[in-house]
C-alpha positions in Angstrom: -4.0 -37.5 34.6 -2.8 -34.0 33.9 -1.6 -32.1 37.0 -2.6 -28.6 37.8 0.4 -26.4 38.5 -1.4 -23.6 40.4 -0.5 -22.0 43.7 -1.0 -24.0 46.9 -2.5 -22.3 49.9 0.9 -21.7 51.6 2.6 -20.1 48.6 2.8 -16.3 48.2 1.2 -14.7 45.1 3.7 -11.9 44.7 6.8 -11.5 42.6 8.9 -13.6 45.0 9.2 -16.6 42.7 12.4 -16.6 40.7 14.0 -19.4 38.7 17.2 -17.8 37.4 19.1 -21.0 37.6 16.7 -22.9 35.3 17.4 -22.6 31.6 14.0 -22.6 30.0 12.8 -23.1 26.4 9.6 -21.1 26.1 7.4 -22.2 23.2 5.6 -19.0 22.4 2.8 -17.6 20.3 0.3 -16.3 22.8 0.0 -13.2 25.0 0.8 -15.4 28.0 4.1 -16.4 26.4 5.0 -12.7 26.0 4.1 -12.0 29.6 6.2 -14.9 30.8 9.1 -13.8 28.7 8.9 -10.3 30.2 9.1 -11.7 33.7 11.9 -14.0 32.9 13.9 -11.2 31.4 13.2 -8.9 34.4 14.5 -11.7 36.7 17.6 -12.2 34.6 16.6 -15.9 34.0 18.2 -18.0 31.3 15.6 -18.6 28.7 15.1 -18.8 24.9 11.8 -18.2 23.2 10.7 -20.1 20.1 8.3 -18.7 17.6 6.8 -20.5 14.6 4.9 -19.0 11.7 5.0 -15.9 9.6 2.4 -14.1 11.9 5.1 -14.0 14.6 7.8 -12.4 12.3 7.3 -8.9 13.7 7.1 -9.8 17.4 10.0 -8.8 19.5 10.8 -10.7 22.7 13.0 -9.5 25.6 14.9 -12.8 25.7 16.9 -14.6 23.0 14.5 -15.8 20.3 14.6 -18.4 17.6 12.1 -18.2 14.7 10.8 -20.9 12.4 10.2 -24.6 12.8 12.7 -27.0 14.3 13.0 -29.1 11.2 11.4 -32.2 12.6 11.4 -34.2 15.8 15.1 -35.3 15.6 16.3 -31.7 15.2 13.9 -30.5 17.9 15.3 -33.0 20.4 18.8 -32.1 19.4 18.1 -28.4 20.0 16.8 -29.1 23.5 19.7 -31.5 24.4 22.5 -29.5 23.0 21.1 -26.3 24.3 21.4 -27.5 27.9 17.8 -26.7 28.8 16.4 -27.6 32.2 12.7 -27.1 31.5 10.1 -26.5 28.8 7.2 -24.1 29.1 4.7 -24.6 26.3 2.7 -21.4 25.8 1.7 -22.0 22.2 -2.0 -21.4 21.2 -4.5 -23.9 22.6 -5.0 -25.6 19.2 -1.3 -26.2 18.5 -1.8 -29.8 19.3 0.9 -31.2 17.0 3.8 -29.1 18.3 2.6 -29.6 21.9 2.4 -33.4 21.6 5.9 -33.6 20.0 7.4 -31.2 22.6 6.0 -33.2 25.5 7.2 -36.5 24.1 10.7 -35.1 23.6 10.7 -33.6 27.1 9.8 -37.0 28.6 12.6 -38.7 26.7 15.1 -36.2 28.0 13.5 -36.2 31.5 12.9 -32.5 31.4 10.0 -30.9 33.4 7.3 -29.8 31.0 4.4 -27.3 31.5 1.5 -26.6 29.2 0.1 -23.1 29.7 -3.6 -23.0 28.7 -5.8 -20.0 29.6 -9.4 -20.9 30.6 -11.9 -21.7 27.9 -14.7 -19.4 27.1 -18.0 -20.1 28.9 -21.4 -19.4 27.4 -23.3 -16.4 28.9 -27.0 -15.7 28.9 -28.2 -15.2 25.3 -25.3 -17.1 23.7 -26.4 -19.6 21.0 -23.4 -21.8 21.1 -23.0 -25.3 19.6 -19.9 -27.2 20.6 -18.3 -29.5 18.0 -15.4 -31.9 18.1 -14.2 -31.4 14.5 -14.5 -29.3 11.4 -16.6 -32.2 9.9 -19.1 -32.0 12.8 -19.5 -28.2 12.2 -20.2 -28.9 8.5 -23.0 -31.2 9.6 -24.3 -28.7 12.0 -24.6 -25.6 9.9 -27.5 -25.6 7.3 -26.8 -25.4 3.6 -27.0 -21.9 2.0 -25.9 -20.3 5.2 -23.6 -17.3 5.2 -20.7 -18.1 7.6 -18.0 -16.1 9.1 -14.9 -18.1 9.9 -13.2 -16.6 13.0 -10.2 -18.9 12.5 -6.8 -18.7 11.0 -6.7 -18.0 7.3 -3.8 -20.4 6.8 -5.9 -23.4 7.4 -8.8 -22.9 5.1 -8.4 -26.3 3.5 -9.8 -27.8 6.7 -13.2 -26.2 5.9 -13.7 -27.7 2.5 -16.7 -29.7 3.7 -18.3 -26.6 5.3 -17.8 -24.7 2.1 -19.9 -27.1 0.1 -23.3 -25.3 -0.5 -22.5 -22.4 1.8 -21.0 -18.9 1.6 -17.9 -18.5 3.7 -16.0 -15.4 4.7 -12.6 -15.5 6.5 -10.6 -12.7 8.0 -6.9 -12.1 7.4 -4.6 -9.3 8.5 -2.9 -8.6 5.2 -4.2 -8.0 1.7 -3.4 -10.7 -0.8 -3.7 -11.6 -4.5 -4.4 -15.2 -3.5 -8.0 -16.0 -4.6 -10.5 -17.1 -2.0 -10.9 -20.9 -2.6 -14.7 -21.0 -1.9 -17.9 -19.0 -2.4 -17.5 -15.9 -0.3 -14.3 -14.0 0.2 -11.5 -12.5 2.4 -12.2 -9.9 5.0 -9.2 -7.8 5.7 -8.7 -6.5 9.3 -6.1 -5.9 11.9 -6.7 -6.8 15.6 -7.7 -5.9 18.2 -11.3 -6.1 17.1 -13.9 -4.2 19.3 -17.6 -5.0 19.6 -18.8 -2.1 17.4 -16.5 -3.3 14.6 -17.7 -6.9 14.8 -21.3 -5.9 14.9 -20.8 -3.9 11.7 -19.0 -6.9 10.1 -21.8 -9.3 10.8 -24.4 -6.9 9.5 -22.5 -5.8 6.4 -21.9 -9.4 5.2 -25.3 -10.7 6.4 -23.6 -13.4 8.5 -26.0 -16.0 9.7 -23.4 -18.3 11.6 -20.1 -17.6 13.3 -17.5 -20.4 13.5 -14.8 -20.0 16.1 -12.3 -22.1 18.1 -12.7 -22.1 21.9 -9.3 -20.4 22.4 -10.3 -18.5 25.5 -8.8 -15.1 26.5 -10.0 -11.5 26.1 -10.3 -11.5 22.3 -14.0 -12.5 22.1 -15.7 -9.5 20.6 -17.0 -11.6 17.7 -18.8 -13.9 20.1 -20.3 -10.9 22.0 -21.4 -9.5 18.6 -23.0 -12.8 17.7 -24.9 -12.9 21.0 -26.1 -9.3 20.6 -27.5 -10.0 17.1 -28.9 -13.5 18.0 -26.5 -15.3 15.7 -25.6 -18.9 16.4 -22.0 -19.9 17.0 -20.3 -23.2 16.1 -17.5 -23.5 18.6 -14.7 -26.0 17.9 -13.6 -27.9 21.1 -10.0 -27.8 22.2 -7.8 -30.8 21.7 -7.8 -33.3 24.6 -5.5 -32.2 27.4 -2.2 -34.1 27.6 -1.1 -36.0 30.7 1.2 -33.3 31.9 1.5 -30.3 34.3 -0.5 -27.4 33.2 -1.2 -23.8 34.3 -3.9 -21.3 33.4 -2.1 -18.1 34.2 1.3 -16.4 33.9 1.8 -16.4 37.7 1.0 -20.1 38.0 3.6 -20.8 35.2 6.3 -18.8 37.0 5.4 -20.5 40.3 5.8 -23.9 38.6 9.2 -22.8 37.1 10.5 -21.7 40.5 9.8 -25.2 41.9 12.1 -26.7 39.3 15.1 -24.9 40.8 14.3 -26.1 44.4 
């Protein structure tokens, strides 16, 4: 079973937890990762952040940062071993299942403490018309043909939605303009976060969206879900991958508390 790495009743909740002697690899890509990096930097801890993907190219971290993939499992393991790391904090996005599984397997082989940071999932509120689904294929079965659908998912993984595109009109948001043609009936919607409720309401109305598709990522960026509720639009919500059998934390403070224990 996975193990919750939260605070126990006899542990302080302030900034007293420090782990300057633990060299940490921080797998980043979320706001929680950035907050962890800020705290590690302010404490003078040894840490390296790892960012994967072009969307992270402009992000600046206050600790040494490597960018791009590891080049496979062998290179990933060599980086951890040769770098002399003492612990791994995985604060990648909740749906980064492949990199998380590989990182955990490598950490176990090297006998390194490993923590998965996962913020709480979104919970339905009164008025939400949510339908949970285990896969993209299940969502394609759920949404009726001829529906106009907004994909509140990453633009780089459109190929996963080919089944949904059959007989439906899809719109997907991306941050940058592109000459790349949209592969299905529908089109790109260009927009830069953060997205507020008024903007999302206008989007759903402008494109006559009948269904919203999202991943249950959790966190504060849920304006599109609030807009769907306000307009009575149903939402198909992709379930998170199954939690791995490892330590996990839901907050930045819990992650830092866990890290401080590794130096005890």
